[in-house]
N, CA and C of each residue as an Amber inpcrd file, in Angstrom:
protein
   390
   0.2100000   6.5510000   6.7280000  -0.6670000   6.5050000   5.5670000
   0.1700000   6.5250000   4.3210000   1.2580000   7.3340000   4.3610000
   2.0890000   7.3760000   3.0970000   2.7380000   6.1020000   2.8410000
   3.1980000   5.4310000   3.8790000   3.6820000   3.9710000   3.6520000
   2.6920000   3.1190000   3.0780000   1.4240000   3.0760000   3.5390000
   0.4020000   2.1480000   3.0690000   0.1220000   2.5450000   1.4330000
   0.0180000   3.7950000   1.2250000  -0.2390000   4.2250000  -0.1690000
   0.8930000   3.7540000  -1.1500000   2.1240000   4.1890000  -0.6140000
   3.3740000   3.8320000  -1.4630000   3.3220000   2.3480000  -1.6160000
   3.1520000   1.4450000  -0.7470000   3.2040000  -0.0490000  -0.9150000
   2.1890000  -0.4540000  -1.8290000   0.9830000   0.0450000  -1.7070000
  -0.0780000  -0.4860000  -2.6340000   0.0840000   0.0000000  -4.0330000
   0.4470000   1.3000000  -4.2430000   0.6830000   1.7800000  -5.5660000
   1.9460000   1.1720000  -6.2320000   3.0660000   0.8960000  -5.3460000
   4.2050000   0.3800000  -6.0300000   3.9770000  -0.9710000  -6.5240000
   3.1050000  -1.7800000  -5.7670000   2.7810000  -3.1170000  -6.1090000
   1.9280000  -3.2250000  -7.3690000   1.1060000  -2.1830000  -7.5930000
   0.1620000  -2.2330000  -8.6390000   0.4640000  -1.5830000  -9.9170000
   1.3010000  -0.5630000  -9.8730000   1.6330000   0.1960000 -11.0180000
   2.9880000  -0.3460000 -11.6740000   2.9930000   0.0890000 -12.9740000
   4.3110000  -0.1940000 -13.7190000   5.2090000   0.9130000 -13.8450000
   4.8940000   2.0830000 -13.2130000   5.6730000   3.2300000 -13.1370000
   6.3070000   3.4230000 -11.8510000   7.3120000   4.3340000 -11.6660000
   7.9290000   4.5180000 -10.3990000   6.8920000   5.3690000  -9.5080000
   6.8830000   5.0120000  -8.2760000   6.1500000   5.8690000  -7.2560000
   7.3070000   6.4300000  -6.3270000   7.4180000   7.8400000  -6.3790000
   8.5160000   8.5190000  -5.8190000   8.1260000   9.3310000  -4.7280000
   9.0100000   9.5690000  -3.7310000   8.8760000  10.5620000  -2.7030000
   9.8020000  11.7160000  -3.0470000  10.9940000  11.4680000  -3.4780000
  11.8470000  12.4290000  -3.9540000  11.9810000  12.2400000  -5.4460000
  12.0230000  13.2480000  -6.2500000  11.9970000  13.2390000  -7.7130000
  13.2530000  13.9090000  -8.2080000  14.2000000  13.0960000  -8.6170000
  15.3950000  13.5920000  -9.1240000  15.2010000  14.5470000 -10.3600000
  16.1200000  15.4920000 -10.5690000  15.8040000  16.5600000 -11.7000000
  15.8250000  15.8710000 -13.0180000  16.3910000  14.7380000 -13.3210000
  16.4600000  14.1710000 -14.5170000  15.4660000  12.9910000 -14.5980000
  14.5070000  12.8990000 -13.7600000  13.4680000  11.8210000 -13.7550000
  12.6820000  11.7290000 -14.9180000  12.6760000  10.6620000 -15.7160000
  11.7930000  10.5930000 -16.9120000  10.3420000  10.2780000 -16.5860000
   9.4540000  10.7510000 -17.2320000   8.0940000  10.4500000 -17.0470000
   7.6550000   9.1840000 -17.7120000   6.6010000   8.4420000 -17.4860000
   5.5890000   8.7440000 -16.3830000   6.1500000   8.3990000 -15.0020000
   5.6450000   9.0170000 -13.9820000   5.8660000   8.5370000 -12.6130000
   4.8070000   9.1750000 -11.7110000   4.6220000   8.6650000 -10.4390000
   3.6370000   9.1480000  -9.5440000   4.3200000   9.6240000  -8.3160000
   3.6940000  10.5220000  -7.6350000   4.0890000  11.0230000  -6.3400000
   2.9550000  11.0570000  -5.3300000   3.1950000  10.7790000  -4.1360000
   2.1840000  10.8980000  -3.1310000   2.3180000  12.2870000  -2.5020000
   1.2630000  13.0380000  -2.6120000   1.2780000  14.5000000  -2.2210000
   0.8890000  14.6900000  -0.8300000   0.2290000  15.8180000  -0.6140000
  -0.2460000  16.0900000   0.8460000  -1.1870000  15.0500000   1.3730000
  -1.0810000  14.7830000   2.6380000  -2.0440000  13.9180000   3.3380000
  -2.4670000  14.6100000   4.5650000  -3.7090000  14.9220000   4.6450000
  -4.3470000  15.6140000   5.8680000  -5.0340000  14.5070000   6.6290000
  -4.9620000  14.7470000   8.0070000  -5.5180000  13.8990000   8.8870000
  -6.3710000  14.4990000   9.9040000  -7.5740000  14.1350000  10.1230000
  -8.5010000  14.7480000  11.2600000  -8.9980000  13.6040000  12.0830000
  -9.2510000  13.8520000  13.3450000  -9.7710000  12.9020000  14.2630000
 -11.2490000  12.5600000  13.7940000 -11.4690000  11.2890000  13.8590000
 -12.8320000  10.6890000  13.4920000 -13.1930000   9.6150000  14.4260000
 -12.7850000   9.5920000  15.7490000 -13.0160000   8.4700000  16.6000000
 -14.4430000   8.6640000  17.2800000 -14.7840000   7.5920000  18.0060000
 -16.1030000   7.6770000  18.7760000 -15.7540000   7.5810000  20.2180000
 -16.6810000   7.5330000  21.0540000 -16.3990000   7.4210000  22.5670000
 -15.6970000   6.1760000  22.7870000 -15.8790000   5.0850000  22.0090000
 -15.2280000   3.7220000  22.4130000 -14.1850000   3.3180000  21.3320000
 -13.9820000   4.0660000  20.2870000 -12.9070000   3.5370000  19.2670000
 -12.1830000   4.7650000  18.7510000 -10.9140000   4.6370000  18.5920000
 -10.1270000   5.6260000  17.8570000 -10.3030000   5.5530000  16.3900000
 -10.3500000   6.6550000  15.7670000 -10.4800000   6.7070000  14.2550000
  -9.9190000   8.0460000  13.7190000  -9.5410000   7.9220000  12.4180000
  -8.9740000   9.0790000  11.6650000  -9.6240000   9.0320000  10.2860000
  -9.6580000  10.2510000   9.7410000 -10.1610000  10.4800000   8.3360000
  -8.8730000  11.2380000   7.6780000  -8.4530000  10.5550000   6.6100000
  -7.4020000  11.1580000   5.8710000  -7.7570000  11.6270000   4.5060000
  -7.1650000  12.6250000   3.9540000  -7.4330000  13.0880000   2.6370000
  -6.0080000  12.9320000   1.9820000  -5.8630000  12.1540000   0.9350000
  -4.5480000  11.8600000   0.3360000  -4.5630000  12.3140000  -1.1430000
  -3.6690000  13.1170000  -1.5340000  -3.5930000  13.5090000  -2.9430000
  -2.4430000  12.6130000  -3.5790000  -2.7150000  12.1430000  -4.7600000
  -1.7260000  11.3890000  -5.5510000  -1.5980000  12.1260000  -6.8140000
  -0.3090000  12.3760000  -7.2130000   0.0930000  13.1580000  -8.3890000
   0.5820000  12.2620000  -9.5250000   0.1670000  12.6240000 -10.7560000
   0.6900000  11.8420000 -11.9680000   1.3720000  12.7780000 -12.7900000
   2.4940000  12.3820000 -13.4120000   3.2900000  13.1880000 -14.2440000
   3.5500000  12.4540000 -15.4900000   3.1220000  12.8790000 -16.7030000
   3.3580000  12.3230000 -17.9400000   3.7120000  13.3580000 -18.9810000
   4.1240000  12.8500000 -20.1170000   4.4820000  13.8290000 -21.2570000
   3.2490000  14.3890000 -21.9640000   3.2890000  15.7240000 -22.1110000
   2.2130000  16.4150000 -22.6590000   1.9830000  16.0650000 -24.2090000
   2.9160000  15.6290000 -24.9430000   2.8450000  15.3820000 -26.3010000
   1.8890000  14.0490000 -26.4060000   1.7240000  13.2950000 -25.3550000
   0.6830000  12.2220000 -25.4130000  -0.6980000  12.6650000 -24.9500000
  -0.8560000  13.9670000 -24.6030000  -2.1650000  14.4440000 -24.3170000
  -2.5240000  14.0600000 -22.9710000  -3.6660000  14.3810000 -22.6150000
  -4.3300000  14.0360000 -21.3030000  -4.5480000  12.3830000 -21.0880000
  -4.6730000  11.7490000 -22.1920000  -5.0200000  10.2350000 -22.2090000
  -3.9940000   9.5740000 -21.3110000  -2.8550000   9.6910000 -21.4920000
  -1.6990000   9.0280000 -20.7880000  -1.9070000   9.2370000 -19.2890000
  -2.1510000  10.4450000 -18.9280000  -2.3670000  10.8040000 -17.5560000
  -3.5640000  10.2000000 -16.8910000  -4.6890000  10.1630000 -17.5900000
  -5.9490000   9.6700000 -17.3330000  -5.9090000   8.1430000 -17.2140000
  -5.0840000   7.4980000 -18.1190000  -4.9380000   5.9700000 -17.9950000
  -4.2740000   5.6650000 -16.6950000  -3.2590000   6.3770000 -16.3910000
  -2.4330000   6.1020000 -15.2100000  -3.4360000   6.4140000 -13.9360000
  -4.1270000   7.4650000 -14.0130000  -5.0900000   7.7510000 -12.9260000
  -6.0900000   6.7760000 -12.7690000  -6.4970000   6.1470000 -13.8590000
  -7.4510000   5.0020000 -13.7430000  -6.8830000   3.8710000 -13.1150000
  -5.5780000   3.5430000 -13.3270000  -5.0410000   2.4430000 -12.6880000
  -4.9310000   2.6750000 -11.0730000  -4.5940000   3.9620000 -10.8060000
  -4.6000000   4.2810000  -9.2950000  -5.9990000   4.1660000  -8.7630000
  -6.9110000   4.6950000  -9.5140000  -8.3520000   4.4720000  -8.9890000
  -8.6450000   3.0860000  -8.7020000  -8.3320000   2.1570000  -9.6290000
  -8.6230000   0.6790000  -9.4970000  -7.8000000   0.1750000  -8.3230000
  -6.7990000   0.6310000  -8.0030000  -5.9800000   0.1470000  -6.8400000
  -6.5130000   0.6870000  -5.5580000  -6.9120000   1.8830000  -5.5270000
  -7.2490000   2.4650000  -4.1740000  -8.7770000   2.5150000  -3.8580000
  -9.6720000   2.8600000  -4.8790000 -11.0590000   3.0810000  -4.5780000
 -11.6740000   1.7940000  -4.1380000 -12.3110000   1.8240000  -2.9010000
 -12.9630000   0.6510000  -2.2110000 -11.9840000  -0.3450000  -1.9100000
 -10.7400000  -0.0150000  -1.8860000  -9.6990000  -0.9740000  -1.4750000
  -9.7700000  -1.5390000  -0.0360000  -9.5450000  -2.7550000   0.0260000
  -9.5670000  -3.3970000   1.3830000  -8.1070000  -3.9010000   1.6950000
  -7.1520000  -3.4640000   0.9310000  -5.8070000  -4.1180000   1.1590000
  -4.7760000  -3.1570000   1.5780000  -5.1590000  -1.7970000   1.9130000
  -4.1700000  -0.9780000   2.4730000  -3.5940000  -1.5180000   3.8070000
  -2.3950000  -1.6810000   3.9230000  -1.7310000  -2.1250000   5.1900000
  -1.3000000  -0.8890000   5.9710000  -2.0610000  -0.4000000   7.0500000
  -1.8440000   0.7090000   7.7400000  -1.2710000   0.4420000   9.1080000
  -0.0140000   0.8290000   9.3780000   0.5160000   0.6690000  10.6190000
   1.4150000   1.9350000  11.0650000   1.9650000   2.0000000  12.2420000
   2.6390000   3.1100000  12.7550000   4.1270000   3.1840000  12.2100000
   4.5280000   2.2200000  11.3950000   5.8440000   2.3440000  10.7530000
   6.9440000   1.6870000  11.5640000   6.6320000   1.1610000  12.7210000
   7.5290000   0.5770000  13.6890000   7.7870000  -0.8970000  13.2910000
   8.8250000  -1.4330000  13.8270000   9.2190000  -2.7920000  13.5160000
   9.3640000  -3.6610000  14.7770000   8.4750000  -4.3470000  15.2850000
   7.0670000  -4.7430000  14.7250000   6.1310000  -3.4130000  15.0070000
   5.0830000  -3.3320000  14.2960000   4.1920000  -2.1830000  14.4560000
   3.6410000  -2.2850000  15.9480000   3.5040000  -0.9950000  16.5320000
   2.9630000  -0.8640000  17.9410000   1.5620000  -0.7490000  17.7360000
   1.1540000   0.0190000  16.8240000  -0.4020000   0.1980000  16.5230000
  -0.6330000  -0.0770000  15.0730000  -1.7210000  -0.8580000  14.8710000
  -2.1460000  -1.1430000  13.4830000  -3.5730000  -0.5880000  13.4170000
  -3.8430000   0.1780000  12.3560000  -5.1590000   0.7460000  12.0710000
  -5.8980000  -0.0700000  11.1900000  -7.1630000  -0.3280000  11.4190000
  -7.9740000  -0.9280000  10.4470000  -8.6020000  -0.0620000   9.3890000
  -8.5890000  -0.4340000   8.1210000  -9.1290000   0.3220000   7.0540000
 -10.7110000   0.1810000   7.0930000 -11.3560000   1.3270000   7.2950000
 -12.8440000   1.3370000   7.1430000 -13.2780000   1.5360000   5.6230000
 -12.6410000   2.4330000   5.0590000 -12.9440000   2.7280000   3.6640000
 -11.9580000   3.6800000   3.0140000 -11.9410000   3.4290000   1.6520000
 -11.0080000   4.3700000   0.7920000 -11.8910000   4.6520000  -0.4490000
 -12.2520000   5.9310000  -0.5440000 -13.0250000   6.3620000  -1.5960000
 -12.4790000   7.4640000  -2.4940000 -12.6010000   7.3330000  -3.6440000
 -12.1530000   8.4250000  -4.7080000 -13.0020000   9.6670000  -4.4390000
 -12.4290000  10.7790000  -4.4680000 -13.1410000  12.0820000  -4.3920000
 -13.0460000  13.0470000  -5.5990000 -11.8640000  12.9000000  -6.2920000
 -11.6590000  14.0550000  -7.2580000 -10.5500000  13.6700000  -8.1900000
 -10.6310000  14.1010000  -9.3340000  -9.3870000  13.9120000 -10.3360000
  -9.3960000  15.0610000 -11.3950000  -8.2090000  15.5520000 -11.8170000
  -8.0110000  16.5340000 -12.6700000  -6.6960000  16.4050000 -13.3640000
  -6.7510000  16.7010000 -14.6410000  -5.4180000  16.7120000 -15.3340000
  -5.3160000  18.0700000 -16.0690000  -4.0610000  18.7440000 -15.9950000
  -3.7660000  20.0450000 -16.5730000  -2.3590000  20.0050000 -17.1100000
  -2.1380000  20.8120000 -18.1720000  -0.6990000  20.9340000 -18.5550000
   0.0760000  21.6480000 -17.5090000   1.2520000  21.2200000 -17.2460000
   2.2640000  21.8350000 -16.3000000   2.7310000  23.0310000 -17.1170000
   3.0620000  24.0390000 -16.2000000   3.6620000  25.3540000 -16.8840000
   4.8700000  25.1630000 -17.7120000   5.6450000  23.9800000 -17.5500000
   6.8080000  23.7760000 -18.3590000   6.5220000  23.5070000 -19.8420000
   5.1750000  23.3750000 -20.1640000   4.7090000  23.0480000 -21.5260000
   5.1430000  21.6190000 -22.0690000   5.6840000  20.8980000 -21.2320000
   6.2380000  19.5270000 -21.6240000   5.4810000  18.3950000 -21.0260000
   4.8760000  18.7940000 -19.8380000   4.5140000  17.7420000 -18.8030000
   2.9230000  17.8610000 -18.5980000   2.2620000  16.7850000 -18.4490000
   0.8900000  16.8040000 -17.9640000   0.9000000  16.4050000 -16.5330000
   0.0630000  17.1250000 -15.6930000   0.0590000  16.9460000 -14.3060000
  -1.3510000  16.5710000 -13.9700000  -1.5460000  15.3320000 -13.4170000
  -2.8590000  14.8620000 -12.8910000  -2.8410000  14.8430000 -11.4220000
  -3.8940000  15.1470000 -10.8270000  -4.0620000  15.0940000  -9.2700000
  -5.3740000  14.2760000  -9.0260000  -5.2670000  13.3140000  -8.1930000
  -6.4580000  12.5760000  -7.7270000  -6.4920000  12.4230000  -6.2780000
  -7.6780000  12.5900000  -5.6860000  -7.7020000  12.6920000  -4.2320000
  -8.5770000  11.4990000  -3.7050000  -8.1610000  10.9640000  -2.6020000
  -8.8840000   9.8780000  -1.8870000  -9.2110000  10.2450000  -0.5110000
 -10.3300000   9.8450000   0.0200000 -10.7190000   9.9980000   1.4460000
 -10.6150000   8.5210000   2.0550000  -9.7560000   8.3640000   3.0630000
  -9.4870000   7.1650000   3.6860000  -9.8640000   7.2440000   5.2270000
 -10.7260000   6.3430000   5.7100000 -11.1710000   6.3990000   7.1160000
 -10.5540000   5.1310000   7.6800000  -9.9220000   5.3240000   8.9400000
  -9.2750000   4.1290000   9.6550000  -9.8300000   4.2160000  11.0390000
  -9.8090000   3.0220000  11.6850000 -10.0730000   2.8070000  13.0800000
  -9.0150000   2.1200000  13.7730000  -8.7550000   2.5170000  15.0070000
  -7.5640000   1.8330000  15.7610000  -8.0870000   0.9740000  16.8260000
């Protein structure tokens, strides 16, 4: 799931999408946070439901607007998306999961404790079938 989110966001956003953030990384940037997965299959088909958090980091002197604008671009990329390419990461993929839905659930922007950074968090619910 992280690979699918990374590929979709990297292709759509004009800011870095990072897994590891170097100490001197300039803002704005995006990180993919925790992803939880629960079983959501039926008697005849495998399925999973994922909850994915995407974090946005911008400069506080620009206020919440810069973070919200970036979160809006993420929303436009992921909400109701039909283009997430979900596979097991193998080459070639052993298992490919079909995307059932990707829905936005939550968004919030707050000042970071450093007093310099605004931190936005947006969450998506993603349902897949195998």
